[in-house]
Structure formats: C-alpha cells, structure tokens
C-alpha positions, -999 to 999 in steps of 0.1 A, spaced: -603 284 -405 -599 281 -442 -618 304 -465 -621 300 -502 -613 332 -520 -621 318 -554 -659 319 -548 -662 287 -567 -686 268 -546 -663 252 -521 -681 235 -492 -673 221 -458 -674 184 -449 -690 169 -417 -659 179 -396 -660 215 -409 -630 212 -432 -631 231 -464 -635 208 -494 -623 226 -525 -641 224 -558 -611 239 -577 -612 213 -604 -632 238 -625 -615 250 -657 -617 285 -643 -587 278 -621 -555 277 -642 -529 250 -634 -505 278 -626 -526 290 -597 -508 296 -564 -524 284 -532 -516 295 -496 -519 277 -463 -543 294 -440 -525 281 -410 -489 294 -417 -491 314 -450 -468 289 -469 -474 294 -506 -476 263 -529 -465 275 -563 -467 248 -590 -438 264 -608 -416 252 -580 -436 222 -567 -427 210 -532 -391 197 -529 -397 187 -492 -426 165 -503 -409 154 -534 -435 170 -556 -420 179 -590 -422 214 -605 -451 222 -627 -475 200 -606 -508 219 -602 -523 220 -568 -554 200 -579 -530 171 -589 -516 168 -554 -528 137 -535 -556 143 -509 -532 133 -481 -505 159 -491 -495 181 -462 -481 216 -459 -443 212 -457 -440 240 -431 -468 233 -405 -483 199 -416 -518 214 -424 -540 194 -447 -547 202 -483 -581 214 -473 -564 242 -452 -552 258 -485 -570 284 -505 -563 299 -539 -543 331 -540 -560 357 -562 
C-alpha cells in the first residue's frame, strides 16, 4: 500500500489508490520518487529510458497512465523520497 511521506495532503480515491497532491511548490522538480511495490526510484535527472521519458522530466509532469518500468505499478503507487 502506498504511503505519502511528504505529508502534503495526499488522499485516496474510491478504490483506495493514493492520489498525490505533489503539485505544490514545496516539492522541487528534482524530487526523486520510489515505487512502493518494487522500490524502483524515478529520478528526473535520468528520466525513464524504458518509457521514453526524457531526462529532467519532473515526476509531476509524467502522464497519469505512466507505469513503473520494473513492475508495472501505477503512478499512484509512487511516493516521494525524502
């Protein structure tokens, strides 16, 4: 189960999936996020070559249907690494 470590007001949708509210200016574009299913780390410095995401693409700019390149988890299964 995904847990937000940013304490920013993230909430769960009707299916229990975490809906991140990380569009706040408090979260820098350089923030690294990790998959709570497999521990893959999305680092915007590198992007996601498997998903053809260019380097320097912030997590909040990824499309809502983007999936973890390792386990296929949804974007809502990621949380910010602090």
